[in-house]
N, C-alpha and C positions, 0 to 999 in steps of 0.2 A: 338643301344642297349638301352634298357630302363634304365632310371636313377635309382639310389639306392632307392630314395623315391617312385618312381613308382612301383618298385618291392615289397617294403614294403607294399604299398597300396594294391597291388594285393594279397599278402599273407593275409593281414587283411580282405580283401573282401571274400576270401575263408573261413577264419575262421568264419567270420560273417554269411555267408550263411549256414555253417554246424552247427553252435552253436545255442543256444537258444537266447531269447530276451535280457537277461542280457549281453551276450557276444557281441551281435550286438551293444548295446548301448556303451559299453566300446570301441569297435573297432572303432566306428564312432568318438568318442572323441579323440582317439589316432591319427586317421588319420588327424583330424583337427590340433592337436598339431604338428604333423610332418611337415605339410605344413607351419604353421604359424611360425615355428622356422627357416624357410629358408627365407633369405632376398628377393630373387627374385625367387620364385618357377617356374619351367618351365611350359609353357602352357599345355603340355601333362599331367603333374601331376595334374594340376588344373582341367583338363577335367575329369580325372579318379575320382577325389574326387567329382566333380559335379555329376557324374553318380551314384556313391555310395550313396551320400547324398540324391539324389532324390529318391532312392529306399528305404532307411532306415528311413529317417526322418518322413514320415507319420505314421510309427509304433512306434515311440518313446513315452515313457511315459512322463508326464509333467515335472517331475524332471530332466530327462536327456535332454529334449528339452530346459529347462531353462538354464542349464549349457552350452549347445551348443550355445544358442542365446546370452548369455553374452559374450562368447568368440569370436563369429564370427561377431557380429553386426557392429563393427567399423573396421573390418579388410579390408584394401583397396583392396585386391585381391580376396575377397569372390565372388564366382559366383552369379549373381542375382537369378538364379534358386534356390540356396540353401536358400537364405533369403526368397524367396517366399514360399518355402516348410515349413520353420519355422513359417512364418507369418500365414500360413493356420491353425496353431494350435490355433491362436487367444488368447483371455484372457491374462493370466499372461505372456505367451511367447511373444506375440506381444508387451506387455508393456515393457518387458525386451529388446527387439530389439530397441524400441524407446529410452529407457533410455540410452542405450549404443552405440548410434550413427548410427543406421541403416539409410542409405541415404534416404532422403525424399524430394520430390519437394515441393516448397512453397504451391502449391495448395493442396497437400496431408496433409501438416501440418495444414492448415486451416480447411480441412475437418475433421481431427481427433479432432481438437479443438472444432469444432461445434457439431459433432455427435458421436465422439468416446466414448467408455465406460469410466467409472470413472478411472480405473487403467491406461488406455492409456492416458487420459488427465493429470493425475497426473505425469506420466512419461514425457510427452511432455513438461510440465511446466519448466523442468530443462534444456531443450536443448538450446544451444547458437544460433541456426539458426531460432528462432521464428520470424515470421513476426509481424508487428504492429497489423494486423487484428487478428492474432492468440492470441496475448496477451490479446486483448480486449475480445475475445470469451472465453478464459480461465477464465478471471476475472469475466465474466458473469455467470460462473458456481456456484459461491457462495459456494465454498468448502474450508474449512479452510486449508487443506493440499496443495491444488492447490495455494491458495493465498500465503501461506508462501513460497512455492517453487518458485513461480513466482517472488516474491519480492526479494528472495535470489539470483535469477539468474542475477547477475550483468553483465553478458555477453550481455544482451539485454537491449535496451533502452525502458523503459515502456512508451507507448504513453499516451497522455492525456485521451483518451477514457477509458483506463484501470485504470488510476489513479482516474478518476471520480467515478469509482465503488469501488475501493479498499480503498480509503481514508475515505469516510464516514463510511464504514463497520468497519474500524480500530478504530473508536472512541469508539466502544464497545468491542474491542478485543485488550487489552494492548500489547500482544506479537506481533501482526501484526503491531500495530502502532509503536512500537519500531523498528521493522525491516524496515518499510518504512522510518522512521526518520533517520535510520542508513545509508541510501543511500545518498551519497553526490552529486549524479548526477540529483537529482529531483528539479524542480523549486519551490521556496519558496511559490509562490502564489497558487500552487496546493495543498499545505500541510496545509493550514490555518485551516481546521477543526480539525487538531491535535495540535492546539496551546497550549492547556492545558497540553499535554503530552511532548511537545518539550523542548529541552534545551534552555537556555537563548539566545545563539547565534542564534538558529533557530527562536525563537520568535521575536527577533529583526529584523531578515531578513524578516519574515512575515509581520511585521509592515511596514517595508520600502517598500516591494512589494505592499502592500495594499494602502499605501499612494501614490505610484506612479500611481496606477490605479485610485484612487480617484482624483488625480491631473489632469488626462486626462479627466475623465468622472465623475464629482461630482454627488453624489446621492442627492436627495431631503433631506432637513434637517428640523428639528423642528425650530420654531421661537425662538428668544432669550428669556431668562427667563423673565417672567412677574410675577405680584402678584399672579395670578392664579397658574402658574406653581410652584412658590415658595411654595405656600400653599400645592400643590399636593405632592411635595417632602417632606415637613414637615410631612404630613400624612403618607407618605411611611416610613419614619424613625420611626415614632411612631408605625406603624404596626410591623416593624421588632423587636422592643423592646418587644412587648407583645406577638407576635406569629410569629415565623420564617416562617412557611408555608404560613401564610397570607401575610407576607412581600414579599416573592418570587412570590406569585400569583399576587400581585398588581404590582410588578416590571415588570413581564412578560406582564401583561395587558397594562401597560404604554408603553411598547416596541411594542405592537401590536401582541403579541403571546399568546398562550394558555397554558393549563396545562402541556403539554409535555415539553415546554421550562421552565416553573416554576420548574419542577422536575429536569431538567438539571442544573438549577441555584443552587438548593438545594444540588445536588450531588457533585458539584464542591467545594471541601473543600479549595482550594486555594483562592477562591472568586475573581479570576481574571475575570471570565465571568460576575459576578455581577458588577464589576468595569467597564468593557467595556460597559455593557448594560446601566448603569447609565449615563455614558458620552454620549452614543448614544442617550439617552432620553433628553439630554440638561442640565443635572445636572452639577454643578461645582464640582471640586474635593473636595471642602469643604463639600458641600451638600451630595456628594456621601459617603464621609468618615463618616458622621453621620449615614447613613444607615448601613454601614459595621460594625461600632462599636456597633450599636444597636442590631446586631445579637447575640452578646454575646458569640460567639464561640471561638475556639482556636485562630483563626486569629484576632478576635477583641481584644483578650487579649495580643497580641504580638505587641509591638511597632514597631519592625523591619518589620514585615509583613505588618502592616498598612502603614507604611512609604514607603515601597516598592510599595504598590498598589497606593499610592498617586503619586509617581514618574511615574508609568506606566500611570495613568490617565492624568497627565500633559503633557505627550508627544503625546497625541492623540487629533485630532479634532473629533467632533461628527460624521462626515461622515466616517472617518477611523474606529472609534470604532464601528459604526453600521455595516459596512461591515464585520469586524472581528466577531462580536457577531452573525450575521446571519449565517456565515459559520460554526462557532463553534457549534451553536445550530442546524445546519442542516436545516435551513430555507431559503426560497427565499424571495426577496422583495415583490413578489406578495402574499405570505402567511401572511404577516403582514400588518397592517394598514400603508399606506404610509404617512409619516409625511408631514406637510405643508412646502412649500418652505420658506427658510429663507429670510427675507427682504434684498434687495440688499445693503442697507445702514448699515446693522448690522455689526459692526466692527469685530464680532467674525467669520464672514465668509470670510473675505478678504484674499487674497493671502499673504499679509504681515504678518498677524497674524499666518496663517498656517505655513509659512516658518520659522517664529520666534519660534514657538512651536517645530518644528522639530529640529531646531538648538539647542534649549535649551535641548531637549531630548538627542542629541548627546553628549553635554558637561557633561550631568549627567550619561553617559553610565557606567563608573566604579562603581558609587554608586548604580545604578540599578542592576548591576551584583551581587553586594554583597547582596542586600536586597531582590531581587526576588528569591534568592536561586535556580538558574537555575540548571537543571540536565545536566550532561555532554553529 
C-alpha cells in the first residue's frame, strides 16, 4: 500500500498537471518540503518525486527554480537527476546550487573555478571543499567579491599560490588587507607586503620570519659607510628638508628603485617604509633619523613616533630591512640595483652583531609596542 507521502505526492502531481504554471511551481515546492520533512523518506517516494521534478523543473521560472535550488542543493537524499535538471537552468540557479552545497567532484570544482561564469565562481569561493588549485584559480580572477569571500572562507587553507596573488593586491585594498591579516592561520613571511597595515604583533612576526630567511640565505649588502656614503646621506637629508618629493625620489634612487617606489614612500604616512629603506641603504639609525625629521611632517614633529622608528631601525640589519622594503614596495631584487657585497671583515655583517641586534630588539619589545602604536 502506498505511503501517505506517496499518496500526497500523487495528488499534488494531479493538481499540477491540471493547473496552470503557478500551481505547478507551488506543487513542486510542497513536494520537496514533504520529503525533506521526513528523516528517512522511502525510496519509492523519492522515485515519485524524481519523476515529477524531471517533468516540472524545465518549465520553472527562475524565481521558483532559485527557491527549489536553495532547498535541495545540500539535501543528502536528493536524486541526482533533480539537481541535473536544476543545473540545466544555468546562471543564478546554478550559482545557488553551488553556494548551498550541491555535491561537486574536485575536478568539477576546478573546472568551475577556471571557466565558470562570475556568479558561479563567486558562489564557489565560499565552499569548504575547495581544492588548492581551485583557490589559486579563483584568486587569479582578480574580482573583489571573490577575493573577500575566499579570504573569509576559513574552512579552507589558502595555498601559497593564492596568497602570492591576494597579498600584493591587498596592499591597495585596505578591506582585503584587513581580512587577510585577520586570519591567524597564514604564515608571517607570506604577509610581509602588508607590513604597513599589520598590527604590531604581526609586524614583529614578519621581522622574525624575514630575519630567519636572511640568516639562511643572506642577501648581498652595501659596503659599510664611507666618506662618500656619508656625504650622500647628508645630501639626502638636505633634500628632504627643502623638498619632500625630491627627498623621496633620491631615497628611492639610492635604494635602486624608481618613481613608483618613491610614490609609495611618500604615501606611507607612518614613515616605516622610509625607515626600512634607509637602513637597507646602509644608513645608521642616527643618519636615517635626520632624514625623517627633515621631512617636517606629523611624524617628524612627534617625539614618540620618531623614537619608535629609531627602535624599529635598531632592531634590523641592512639585509633584513632590504627584504622587508622590497616586499612592501612590491619589488624584486632583480628590479633594483643589486648592492655590492659587504666586505667579509666588516663587523656590521658578522653573525655576532646580527644576533646581538636581534637580542636587543627583543629586550626593547614592550617599548616598541608602546611607541609604534600597533593596530590590534
